[in-house]
SEGUDREN-934041 format. One line per field, with one value per residue (C-alpha): x, y, z; residue in one letter. Coordinates in steps of 0.05 Angstrom, whole numbers, plus 5000, padded with zeros to 4 digits. Example, Ala and Ser with C-alpha at 12.3 -4.5 7.8 and 13.67 -1.06 7.14 Angstrom:
2
x = (5246, 5273)
y = (4910, 4979)
z = (5156, 5143)
zase = (A, S)
This chain:
336
x = (5609, 5570, 5495, 5501, 5541, 5491, 5432, 5469, 5483, 5410, 5385, 5434, 5410, 5381, 5311, 5307, 5324, 5284, 5209, 5201, 5242, 5198, 5135, 5164, 5180, 5111, 5078, 5120, 5102, 5028, 5032, 5064, 5008, 4955, 4990, 4988, 4915, 4898, 4929, 4888, 4823, 4831, 4849, 4790, 4740, 4767, 4761, 4686, 4644, 4600, 4606, 4599, 4577, 4520, 4501, 4493, 4457, 4416, 4403, 4373, 4436, 4462, 4534, 4553, 4528, 4565, 4629, 4623, 4612, 4669, 4715, 4690, 4703, 4772, 4750, 4785, 4854, 4904, 4892, 4957, 4939, 4870, 4901, 4949, 4894, 4850, 4907, 4925, 4853, 4855, 4918, 4884, 4821, 4782, 4748, 4714, 4641, 4587, 4562, 4495, 4481, 4490, 4556, 4549, 4618, 4635, 4657, 4588, 4553, 4590, 4607, 4545, 4550, 4622, 4602, 4544, 4589, 4643, 4593, 4571, 4643, 4660, 4602, 4619, 4692, 4675, 4632, 4670, 4742, 4730, 4680, 4729, 4787, 4744, 4716, 4785, 4817, 4762, 4760, 4836, 4831, 4777, 4807, 4772, 4715, 4641, 4648, 4707, 4672, 4608, 4645, 4687, 4626, 4590, 4650, 4660, 4586, 4587, 4653, 4622, 4562, 4568, 4551, 4490, 4461, 4471, 4440, 4378, 4370, 4372, 4319, 4274, 4285, 4282, 4249, 4194, 4172, 4188, 4195, 4181, 4230, 4275, 4266, 4281, 4304, 4358, 4337, 4365, 4332, 4379, 4417, 4408, 4461, 4460, 4466, 4395, 4370, 4408, 4354, 4366, 4440, 4428, 4416, 4470, 4520, 4502, 4511, 4581, 4599, 4578, 4618, 4685, 4683, 4696, 4763, 4790, 4765, 4797, 4865, 4862, 4846, 4904, 4952, 4927, 4937, 5009, 5022, 4989, 5039, 5099, 5153, 5138, 5065, 5086, 5134, 5079, 5036, 5093, 5100, 5029, 4997, 4921, 4901, 4856, 4913, 4959, 4911, 4891, 4956, 5008, 4977, 4928, 4976, 5027, 4975, 4942, 5001, 4985, 4911, 4925, 4941, 4877, 4837, 4865, 4850, 4779, 4767, 4793, 4747, 4689, 4705, 4690, 4640, 4599, 4577, 4536, 4507, 4487, 4453, 4413, 4388, 4381, 4429, 4451, 4526, 4582, 4555, 4490, 4527, 4576, 4520, 4483, 4546, 4562, 4490, 4491, 4562, 4582, 4657, 4682, 4641, 4664, 4736, 4731, 4698, 4747, 4806, 4774, 4765, 4837, 4861, 4824, 4860, 4928, 4918, 4892, 4950, 5001, 4968, 4968, 5042, 5058, 5013, 5046, 5114, 5089, 5059, 5117, 5181, 5220, 5203, 5217, 5286, 5301, 5288, 5337)
y = (6303, 6238, 6232, 6205, 6265, 6312, 6279, 6280, 6354, 6367, 6328, 6366, 6433, 6479, 6474, 6402, 6419, 6450, 6456, 6477, 6418, 6372, 6404, 6396, 6323, 6309, 6344, 6303, 6240, 6260, 6270, 6202, 6172, 6204, 6177, 6106, 6115, 6138, 6074, 6031, 6069, 6066, 5992, 5976, 6012, 5981, 5912, 5920, 5874, 5899, 5947, 6021, 6038, 5987, 6010, 6080, 6065, 6006, 5938, 5963, 6001, 5987, 5961, 6026, 6068, 6025, 6029, 6105, 6113, 6067, 6109, 6173, 6144, 6117, 6046, 6015, 6041, 6001, 6006, 6043, 6095, 6103, 6114, 6168, 6202, 6201, 6224, 6281, 6305, 6304, 6347, 6397, 6399, 6359, 6302, 6275, 6269, 6231, 6168, 6166, 6241, 6237, 6272, 6325, 6347, 6312, 6378, 6407, 6345, 6338, 6411, 6426, 6359, 6373, 6441, 6410, 6356, 6408, 6447, 6384, 6364, 6435, 6438, 6369, 6389, 6455, 6418, 6353, 6379, 6429, 6381, 6323, 6364, 6390, 6321, 6290, 6345, 6346, 6269, 6267, 6323, 6284, 6216, 6156, 6201, 6194, 6241, 6202, 6135, 6160, 6192, 6130, 6085, 6133, 6141, 6065, 6055, 6108, 6080, 6011, 6035, 6042, 6111, 6087, 6059, 6126, 6162, 6117, 6125, 6201, 6198, 6154, 6196, 6267, 6262, 6209, 6165, 6199, 6273, 6313, 6369, 6362, 6339, 6265, 6276, 6328, 6354, 6418, 6448, 6451, 6515, 6535, 6539, 6493, 6556, 6572, 6507, 6498, 6456, 6399, 6398, 6385, 6310, 6290, 6336, 6305, 6235, 6253, 6286, 6225, 6181, 6216, 6248, 6183, 6170, 6240, 6247, 6181, 6197, 6267, 6238, 6189, 6244, 6291, 6238, 6230, 6305, 6319, 6271, 6304, 6343, 6412, 6408, 6389, 6448, 6495, 6470, 6478, 6550, 6562, 6569, 6558, 6488, 6513, 6554, 6494, 6451, 6498, 6537, 6483, 6413, 6420, 6452, 6397, 6341, 6363, 6343, 6268, 6284, 6323, 6260, 6227, 6290, 6288, 6214, 6223, 6284, 6244, 6188, 6237, 6242, 6168, 6158, 6216, 6171, 6127, 6185, 6224, 6164, 6152, 6224, 6233, 6292, 6315, 6308, 6265, 6206, 6202, 6219, 6162, 6111, 6134, 6132, 6061, 6038, 6070, 6046, 6118, 6106, 6178, 6201, 6142, 6156, 6230, 6221, 6167, 6211, 6269, 6229, 6204, 6276, 6297, 6241, 6263, 6337, 6327, 6281, 6330, 6386, 6342, 6328, 6402, 6421, 6369, 6399, 6470, 6454, 6409, 6449, 6384, 6363, 6432, 6430, 6362, 6389, 6446)
z = (1799, 1803, 1808, 1879, 1901, 1870, 1904, 1971, 1965, 1947, 2007, 2050, 2026, 2079, 2050, 2073, 2145, 2200, 2204, 2132, 2109, 2149, 2119, 2049, 2060, 2088, 2028, 1979, 2016, 2014, 1938, 1931, 1973, 1929, 1867, 1895, 1915, 1845, 1817, 1866, 1853, 1777, 1778, 1824, 1781, 1718, 1748, 1759, 1715, 1659, 1600, 1617, 1546, 1548, 1618, 1591, 1525, 1549, 1521, 1456, 1435, 1366, 1356, 1321, 1378, 1429, 1388, 1382, 1457, 1475, 1430, 1464, 1533, 1511, 1530, 1471, 1492, 1534, 1609, 1622, 1570, 1599, 1668, 1645, 1606, 1668, 1713, 1666, 1668, 1744, 1746, 1700, 1743, 1691, 1730, 1668, 1651, 1687, 1652, 1688, 1678, 1603, 1597, 1651, 1678, 1744, 1775, 1762, 1787, 1853, 1866, 1908, 1944, 1964, 1993, 2032, 2061, 2078, 2119, 2155, 2171, 2193, 2242, 2269, 2279, 2313, 2363, 2373, 2381, 2439, 2471, 2469, 2497, 2555, 2571, 2570, 2612, 2664, 2669, 2680, 2732, 2769, 2757, 2790, 2811, 2793, 2733, 2706, 2713, 2682, 2624, 2612, 2609, 2562, 2516, 2512, 2496, 2440, 2412, 2407, 2367, 2291, 2265, 2227, 2292, 2326, 2266, 2266, 2341, 2334, 2280, 2323, 2385, 2358, 2289, 2288, 2345, 2412, 2397, 2334, 2346, 2285, 2213, 2204, 2132, 2120, 2052, 2023, 1960, 1899, 1893, 1966, 2020, 2081, 2123, 2103, 2132, 2197, 2229, 2180, 2200, 2274, 2272, 2222, 2257, 2324, 2296, 2271, 2337, 2376, 2329, 2337, 2406, 2447, 2413, 2421, 2492, 2514, 2485, 2514, 2583, 2579, 2558, 2612, 2666, 2645, 2642, 2710, 2742, 2709, 2746, 2716, 2737, 2807, 2807, 2786, 2843, 2893, 2872, 2895, 2827, 2828, 2806, 2751, 2722, 2727, 2688, 2632, 2623, 2634, 2630, 2572, 2522, 2535, 2534, 2469, 2425, 2424, 2415, 2351, 2313, 2337, 2320, 2249, 2241, 2266, 2222, 2164, 2185, 2178, 2104, 2098, 2154, 2128, 2071, 2117, 2158, 2097, 2067, 2131, 2134, 2058, 2062, 1992, 2003, 1976, 2015, 1977, 1913, 1925, 1937, 1874, 1832, 1854, 1842, 1772, 1757, 1744, 1745, 1735, 1795, 1838, 1820, 1834, 1902, 1922, 1905, 1941, 2005, 2000, 1991, 2054, 2092, 2066, 2078, 2149, 2167, 2140, 2180, 2242, 2235, 2227, 2285, 2330, 2315, 2328, 2397, 2420, 2437, 2443, 2372, 2345, 2377, 2346, 2276, 2282)
zase = (X, X, X, X, X, X, X, X, X, X, X, X, X, X, X, X, X, X, X, X, X, X, X, X, X, X, X, X, X, X, X, X, X, X, X, X, X, X, X, X, X, X, X, X, X, X, X, X, X, X, X, X, X, X, X, X, X, X, X, X, X, X, X, X, X, X, X, X, X, X, X, X, X, X, X, X, X, X, X, X, X, X, X, X, X, X, X, X, X, X, X, X, X, X, X, X, X, X, X, X, X, X, X, X, X, X, X, X, X, X, X, X, X, X, X, X, X, X, X, X, X, X, X, X, X, X, X, X, X, X, X, X, X, X, X, X, X, X, X, X, X, X, X, X, X, X, X, X, X, X, X, X, X, X, X, X, X, X, X, X, X, X, X, X, X, X, X, X, X, X, X, X, X, X, X, X, X, X, X, X, X, X, X, X, X, X, X, X, X, X, X, X, X, X, X, X, X, X, X, X, X, X, X, X, X, X, X, X, X, X, X, X, X, X, X, X, X, X, X, X, X, X, X, X, X, X, X, X, X, X, X, X, X, X, X, X, X, X, X, X, X, X, X, X, X, X, X, X, X, X, X, X, X, X, X, X, X, X, X, X, X, X, X, X, X, X, X, X, X, X, X, X, X, X, X, X, X, X, X, X, X, X, X, X, X, X, X, X, X, X, X, X, X, X, X, X, X, X, X, X, X, X, X, X, X, X, X, X, X, X, X, X, X, X, X, X, X, X, X, X, X, X, X, X, X, X, X, X, X, X, X, X, X, X, X, X)
């Protein structure tokens, strides 16, 4: 049997059909995407000017010390060998050692920051997703009314503002100049959980919510308008079903499928946009860690955080594709 025939039979196997086959294909594509991202990240960090060994040891370092450190960091090896050594460490969970922190493991250095950012993203998602769906659904139900016009103008204004402008405005309004209700700087003592300092999370969470809500709400409104004009909704109304039940039981579940992709993209955007917001508020998350690592030319930390953000993008997109299939009977049928 030829190799082509074998590959054709493998692709035709039951595991590659149906929903689980779709999930498997999306996961394999996500792994391939991460591999390509790792190549780009490694190449970009290697192309940065300067000598990491001299940046660590300083200008007064002796040639012997520089040579020993370069050997320790595998800087004298070919670039391809350095990449595979770095990639092998990643697959084993070894992210390397920080250059700026004098050899401290990267996992230890960024572990707490990742947890802090995860809490911030979780709170922002828990607020922004239901809020966006409700705003979009109500705006579509009251299309061309005062609420719809006011919401549209507000969403457009928020979408036009960069997240750092929103963050600074919140600091000025609620932390310093106008009111003094909330802390302007979101500091969390080392070793303590963000849950113990919920007040410092309010402003950065609000900034992230205001940054992503307009996009989800607008796509939800557009999808709801289309669904409310569909035949099955008209049929439900003709049967005498209450309008509120028509909207929330029939229209919203069918309109939410297109919004899932936008929700995933915006949550993935939080992984990158959180860098700016955290820097504005001084929040000890991956954003501040990223900025510090770039300023100190700490390549292992930069590489680890870049791959981590890319992984969040890939995972959220795979989850969005699967969720879209699960909530769409027509798509589920097409995969069978």
